[in-house]
C-alpha positions in Angstrom: 23.2 -0.1 -6.1 21.0 -2.1 -3.7 22.0 -5.4 -2.0 18.8 -7.3 -1.5 17.6 -10.2 0.4 14.4 -12.0 -0.6 12.4 -14.0 2.0 9.7 -16.4 1.1 8.9 -20.0 2.2 7.5 -21.1 -1.2 10.5 -22.0 -3.4 8.9 -21.1 -6.8 7.9 -17.7 -5.5 11.3 -17.0 -4.1 13.1 -18.1 -7.3 10.7 -15.8 -9.4 11.3 -12.9 -7.1 15.1 -13.4 -7.2 15.0 -13.6 -11.0 13.2 -10.2 -11.3 15.4 -8.6 -8.7 18.6 -9.7 -10.4 17.3 -8.4 -13.7 16.9 -4.9 -12.3 20.1 -2.8 -13.0 19.7 -1.0 -9.6 20.1 -4.3 -7.7 23.8 -5.1 -7.1 23.1 -8.5 -5.6 20.1 -10.5 -4.5 20.1 -13.7 -2.3 17.3 -15.7 -0.8 16.0 -17.1 2.4 13.5 -19.7 2.9 12.0 -18.5 6.2 12.2 -15.4 8.5 14.5 -17.2 11.0 17.0 -17.9 8.3 16.6 -14.3 7.1 17.0 -12.8 10.7 20.4 -14.9 10.9 21.5 -13.3 7.6 20.4 -9.8 8.6 22.4 -10.1 11.9 25.5 -11.1 9.9 24.9 -8.0 7.7 24.6 -5.7 10.6 27.8 -7.1 12.2 29.5 -6.5 8.7 28.5 -2.9 8.7 26.8 -0.8 5.9 30.0 -1.0 3.8 30.9 -4.5 4.7 30.8 -7.6 2.4 27.7 -9.0 3.9 25.7 -5.8 4.0 21.9 -5.8 3.1 20.1 -2.6 2.0 16.5 -3.9 1.5 14.6 -7.0 2.5 11.8 -8.2 0.2 9.6 -10.0 2.6 6.6 -12.4 2.5 4.2 -12.2 5.3 2.6 -15.5 5.9 5.2 -18.0 6.6 5.4 -20.8 9.2 6.9 -19.9 12.6 8.2 -16.4 12.6 6.1 -14.4 9.9 7.1 -11.5 8.0 5.4 -9.0 10.2 7.1 -10.5 13.2 10.5 -10.1 11.5 9.8 -6.5 10.5 8.9 -5.7 14.1 12.1 -7.1 15.3 14.0 -5.0 12.8 12.5 -1.8 14.1 14.5 -2.4 17.3 17.9 -2.3 15.4 20.0 0.8 15.1 20.4 0.7 11.2 18.0 -2.0 9.9 17.6 -2.7 6.2 14.6 -1.3 4.4 11.6 -3.5 4.1 9.3 -4.2 1.1 6.5 -6.6 1.7 5.7 -8.9 -1.1 2.5 -11.0 -0.4 -0.7 -12.5 -1.8 -2.8 -10.9 0.8 -3.8 -7.2 0.9 -5.3 -7.2 4.3 -1.9 -6.4 6.1 -1.2 -3.2 4.4 -2.0 -1.0 7.3 0.2 -3.0 9.7 3.0 -3.0 7.0 3.1 0.7 6.8 2.8 1.1 10.5 6.2 -0.7 10.5 7.6 1.9 8.0 7.6 -0.5 5.1 8.9 1.1 1.8 6.3 -0.6 -0.3 3.6 -3.4 -0.4 3.7 -5.5 -3.5 0.8 -8.0 -4.2 1.5 -11.4 -5.7 1.8 -12.5 -8.5 4.6 -10.0 -8.8 4.6 -8.0 -12.0 8.0 -6.8 -13.3 6.8 -3.1 -13.5 5.3 -3.2 -10.0 8.5 -4.6 -8.5 10.6 -2.1 -10.5 8.6 0.7 -8.7 9.2 -0.8 -5.4 13.0 -1.1 -6.1 12.9 2.7 -7.2 11.3 3.7 -3.9 13.9 1.6 -1.9 16.8 3.2 -4.0 15.3 6.7 -3.3 15.3 6.1 0.3 18.8 4.7 0.4 20.0 7.6 -1.9 21.5 5.3 -4.4 22.1 6.2 -8.0 21.1 3.6 -10.6 23.9 2.2 -12.7 22.6 1.8 -16.1 19.1 2.5 -17.4 16.1 1.7 -15.1 13.3 -0.4 -16.4 10.9 1.7 -18.6 7.4 1.9 -17.0 4.6 3.1 -19.4 3.1 6.3 -18.2 -0.5 7.1 -19.2 -2.5 10.3 -18.8 -5.0 9.7 -15.8 -8.5 8.8 -16.7 -10.9 11.1 -14.6 -13.6 8.6 -14.8 -11.7 5.5 -13.5 -9.0 4.6 -11.1 -6.5 1.9 -11.5 -6.3 -0.8 -8.8 -4.2 -3.9 -8.4 -5.8 -7.3 -7.7 -3.9 -10.5 -7.7 -1.1 -8.9 -9.8 -3.6 -7.6 -12.4 -4.4 -3.9 -12.9 -8.1 -3.3 -13.2 -10.0 0.1 -13.7 -12.8 0.9 -11.2 -15.3 3.5 -12.3 -15.4 6.5 -10.0 -19.2 6.5 -10.1 -19.1 3.0 -8.6 -17.3 4.1 -5.5 -19.7 4.5 -2.5 -17.0 5.7 0.0 -13.3 5.7 0.7 -11.5 4.8 4.0 -8.1 6.0 5.1 -5.7 3.2 5.9 -2.3 4.8 6.6 -0.5 5.7 3.3 -3.2 3.8 1.5 -7.0 4.4 0.8 -9.6 1.6 0.7 -12.1 2.1 -2.1 -15.6 0.6 -1.3 -18.1 -0.4 -4.1 -21.2 -2.6 -4.0 -19.0 -5.4 -5.4 -16.2 -5.2 -2.9 -13.2 -3.0 -1.9 -9.8 -2.2 -3.3 -6.6 -0.9 -1.8 -4.7 2.0 -3.5 -1.7 3.9 -2.4 -3.1 7.3 -2.6 -3.7 9.4 0.5 -7.3 10.3 1.4 -6.6 14.0 1.0 -5.5 13.6 -2.5 -8.7 11.8 -3.5 -10.7 14.3 -1.6 -9.2 17.1 -3.8 -9.4 15.1 -7.0 -13.1 14.0 -6.5 -14.6 17.1 -4.9 -16.2 18.2 -8.2 -17.7 14.7 -8.6 -19.7 14.8 -5.4 -17.3 13.3 -2.8 -17.2 15.0 0.5 -15.2 14.3 3.6 -17.3 13.4 6.7 -14.6 12.3 9.0 -10.8 12.2 9.1 -11.0 8.6 8.0 -13.9 8.7 5.4 -14.8 10.3 2.2 -18.2 9.5 0.8 -20.0 10.0 -2.5 -23.2 12.1 -1.9 -25.3 10.2 -4.4 -24.7 6.9 -2.5 -25.9 8.3 0.9 -29.2 6.6 1.7 -30.1 8.2 4.9 -28.8 11.0 7.3 -29.4 10.0 10.8 -29.5 12.2 14.0 -29.4 10.5 17.4 -28.5 12.2 20.7 -26.4 14.7 19.1 -24.4 12.3 16.8 -24.7 12.3 13.1 -24.3 9.4 10.8 -24.9 8.5 7.2 -26.2 5.2 5.8 -24.5 3.9 2.6 -26.0 0.5 1.7 -26.0 -1.5 4.8 -23.0 0.4 6.3 -23.4 3.3 8.9 -20.7 5.8 9.0 -20.1 8.3 11.6 -20.0 12.2 10.7 -17.6 14.2 12.8 -18.8 17.4 14.4 -16.8 19.6 12.2 -18.1 18.1 9.0 -21.8 17.6 10.0 -23.1 21.1 9.1 -21.3 21.1 5.6 -22.7 17.7 4.9 -26.3 18.6 5.9 -26.0 21.8 3.7 -24.8 19.8 0.6 -27.5 17.2 1.0 -30.2 19.8 1.2 -28.9 21.7 -1.8 -28.7 18.3 -3.7 -32.3 17.3 -2.9 -33.8 20.8 -3.6 -32.0 21.1 -6.9 
């Protein structure tokens, strides 16, 4: 079972997170820290205690935006330790996901925290630690995937975005950012998975970082040997290895 430390400078958020953690049967103990400096002192004590010691910590549930030392700063410091605890970021801001996973975070949970979403983060941490749950794990409803929509989280609420509304997809580490005319959404699905899943729906890879919907390409531009596409007001570069395939696909699409 996991020994957890929750770190958040906002007391109500910290208390809610601790309540949810303590309700999970895979959590042996959960304690809180009101800022990253206090958390660092507690983690140092845990490391001195050793992995089997009374003060050990297996996973830190870490807010990002805090006064003084922020969550990303603390995570960077932990990467320099020999056997640091795992890190799960818990934040109201989706913009730091790439940096979080560059720091080897186990998961990235958006506030307000839902019980089911936190349970998934605990499951991932337990899997990495190789722990075995004592007692039944929280049940998470499983639904058959809807091929016409994709589930995204926004402010703790799950919404369903129509695949036909997605203009292009951008790789961001272990995540992918879905772009639509009304905004963008971050999902924890590799770009290669979406490429395979949506190939039959007219999505094509144009770059190692970009997947685009052919129907949303407004222009194909050739300039001094470089190829790019215009999607709305955004211009995306096409890599050489994908340029010929893209031109062929667009030609076939326009000629019927």
